[in-house]
N, C-alpha and C positions, 0 to 999 in steps of 0.2 A: 490212203484209206486206212481207218483205224484198225480193222481186223488184220490187214496186211502188216501194219506196224507191230501189232502184238505178235504175230507169227514170226516176223523177222527178229524181234527181240528174243523170242524163245529159241530160235535157231542160233543166233549169235551167242547166247549164254548157255546153250545146250541144257536148257532147264525149263520144263513146262510146269513150274511151281508158281503158285500165287500165294503170297503171305496174307492171311486173313487178319486184318486189324479189328478183330471183334474184341475190343479192349475193355474188359470189365475192370473197374477200379480195384477189385479184389485180386487181379492178376499182378498188380504192381508190387515190387519189393516193399517190405514193411517200412523202410525209411522214407519211401516216396508217399506213403499213405498218411504221414503225419501232417495233414493239412486240415483245414476246416471249411465247411460250406461247399456249395456246388461250384463256385468259382475256383476255389483251391483244388478241388478234385479234378475239374476240367483242365486246369493248367498242368497238373501232375500227369494226367493221361496224355496230353499233348507232348510233354517232354519225353515220356516213355515212348510214344509213337515215333517221334523224330529220331530218337536213338536207335530204335529198331530199323527204321528206314535207312539210316546212315549205315547200319551194319550189314544190310542185305542188298542194297540197291545195285551193287555191281555184279551180283550173282543170280538175282531173280528178275523176271521181266515185269511183274505186276503185283499190285496189292488189291485186296478186296476189303472194303470198309463197310462193316455192318452197322447201319445207322441206329438200330435199336439201342445199342450200348451208349450212344451219345444222346439220344432222346431222353434216356433215363436220367440224365443230368440237367434236363431243362434247357433254357436258352443258352446257358454257358456251354452245355454239351454240344449243342448244334454249332456254336462258334468253333469249338474244338474239332468237330467233324469237318467243317469247311476248311479250317487251317490244315488239318491232316491231309485232306485231298490235295490242297494246293502245294504243300511241301513235297508230297510224293511225286507230283507231276514235275516240280522244279528239279527233283533228283532223277528225272528221266524214266519214271515208272508209269506204266499204264494203270489207270485207276478204275476199278470196278466198284460201283456203289451197290451194296446189297440192301435193297429196300422193298423189293417185291411189290412194287406199286401197280395199281390198276384201278380203273373206274370207267364209267361211260364216257363217250367221246369228248365233250367239252372239259370235263374234269381231268381226264387222262392227258389232254393237251396242256393243262396247267402243270401237272406233274412233270411232263416231258420238258416244259420250259424251265422249270425249277432246276432240273438236273442236267439239262443239255444246252440250253440256249444262253440267255443272259441272266439266269437265276443265280442264287447264292451258292449252289452246290455243283460246281463244275466237275463232271464225271466223263470218262471215256465210254464206259458201259454202265448199264443199269439192269438189275434183275427185275422182271415183271411177271405178273400173274395173268395168264391168258384165258382164265376160265369165265370171263365175261364175253368172250368171243371177239370177232374181228373189229367191231367198233371201239373196243377198249384198247386195241393194239395199234390200229392204224395211225393215231396221232404220234405215238412213239416212233414208228417207222418213218413217218414224214420228217420229224425232228432229226432222226438219225441221218437221213439223206441230206438235209439242209446244213447240218452242223458237223458232219463226219463223225458220227457216234454209232454205238451199237447197243443191242439189248440181248439179254439171256432170258428166255421164256422157261418158266417152271414146267418140266416135262415128266421126269421120273426122279422124284426127290429122294434124299438119302435117309430120311427118318423112318423108324420102324413101322409106323402105321400108314405109310404112304399107299400101300396096296389096298386099303379100305375103299378108296375111290379110284385110284389110278390103275389098278389091275382089273377093274370090272370090264366085262365084255359088252360091246355094243351090238346092235342088231346085224351089222355087217361083218361081225367076227373079229374086228379089231378091239384091242383093249383101249381104255380111255387114254393111257399114256401114249400108245401108238397114234391115236387120233390127234392128240395135242402135238406130238412130234411132227406129224404130217402137216398140221396147220402152221407150225413154225417154219418148216421148209418152204411152204407156199408163201408165207408172209415175207420171207427173205428173197423171193424170186425177183431177179433183175437188179440185185444189189451186190452181186458177188465181186470180190477183188481178184487180183492176179493169181492167188493160190486156190481159187475155186470156192471160197467160203463167203457166206453172205453176212450182212450186218445183223441178222437175226439168229442168235445162237440159242442153245438149249442147256438147261440145268439137268444134268444126268448124274445120279449118285454112284459113287464107287462101290457102295454096299450092295448093289444089285447087278452083278456082272452079266447074268444071262439076259436081263432086260436091256442092258447097255449094248450087248452084241446085236440084238434085234434092231435097236435104234440106230446104231452106227451103220448097219447095212441099209436101212431105209433112208437115212438123212445124209445124202452125199455132200450137200452144200452147207451143212449146219455145224458150226463150231461149238464144242461142248465146254461148259464150265462144270467141273467135276468136284463136288463136295464129298465129304465122308472119309477122307484119308486120315489115318492117325487115330485121334481120340474117339471117332465114331466107329472105328473098327475096320475101315478099308485099308488095303495095302496095294503095293504096286502090281502084284500078280492079278488081283481082283479087278483093277481098273484098266488093264491093257486092252480090254474089249472096246473101250471108249475111243481108241486111236486107230488110225489107218496105218498103212505101210509107211515106214520112215518116221514113225512117232508123231505124225501130224494129226491135227483135228481137235485138240483139247488142251486145257490147262487145269491143273489140279490144285485145289485150295487146301491149305493147312493153317489153322488158326491157333488153337491151344497148344498143339504140339510144338510150335515155334515160340509163341509168346511166353509160354510157361516152361520152356525147356530148362531154364536156370534152376527150377525147383528140383529137378532130377540130376542135372549135370553139375550144379554148383557154379561158382564164379559169377561174373556180371551177367545180367539178364540179356544184354545186347550181344555179348560174345557167345553166350549159349544159344541165342537165337540164330546167329550166323552159322554156328556149328550144326545145329539141327537142320537148317536149310540146305547146307552142303550134304549132310547125310541123306536128306530126302532126295536131292538131285541124284546122288549115287544110286539110291534104291530104284528110282524111276528109270534111270538109264540102263540099269542092269536088266530090266525087262523090255524096255522100248528100243534100246540100241541107240545109235547116233540119230539125232533128229535132223531131217533134211527134207527139202521140197521134193515131192515125187516127180 
């Protein structure tokens, strides 16, 4: 089961880090930017991504590939996206596609097929937006069951204005994010693996530790994808509430802090990325301790 596989890779590498391949062309070293046209840009981004993957694949369990950076380059960018996902899987990494997809039932089913089944974008996990309700999520859950995949539902996001909607109180006293978390827990019912986590995870930002604590206590069977570490201001101490005893229950994304580490550290971008990933692992483990199954 894919969520078990992710957890086992985290335990094996003692590293709940996900490297975010949110690869803007502007992140590339100057010499790699000396290309022309969308095709040249996409080829340069793919070369950059492959070298990053080679540098970190033995120390991290997963990558998160944000599709918007590839869509910006048009059809060539989508080919780069697909090739990046394939290469990461070939190198033994779990692939999370960050696309935040959702729509009503029939359209959601097409999205699910594109990312999970026989479509062009083979992913292990996909971020989805649950705010259309159950009929927009059920097709993804069904594809997850049939093809051994998983989803991460937006619950409490890391951006500064997330509270404008997500912190509002409902008539039953719950916040909107608590309601969405409860729905994610329910959507995953009956799909738990041997470590007790379901195929339906939640996106919970590191930048909101108190809210994360509430959600961790409510969502016993929901695995967290945790953005906000590093460039967005989150640190290891802030995100510890996302985890259970033994450092279980989540994976922490870091994009710019790893991709652009060479701009601060010097040296080659891929060596700097590896060093940044190792530093992040040290930082996380200093708070979480040894990661082990409870």
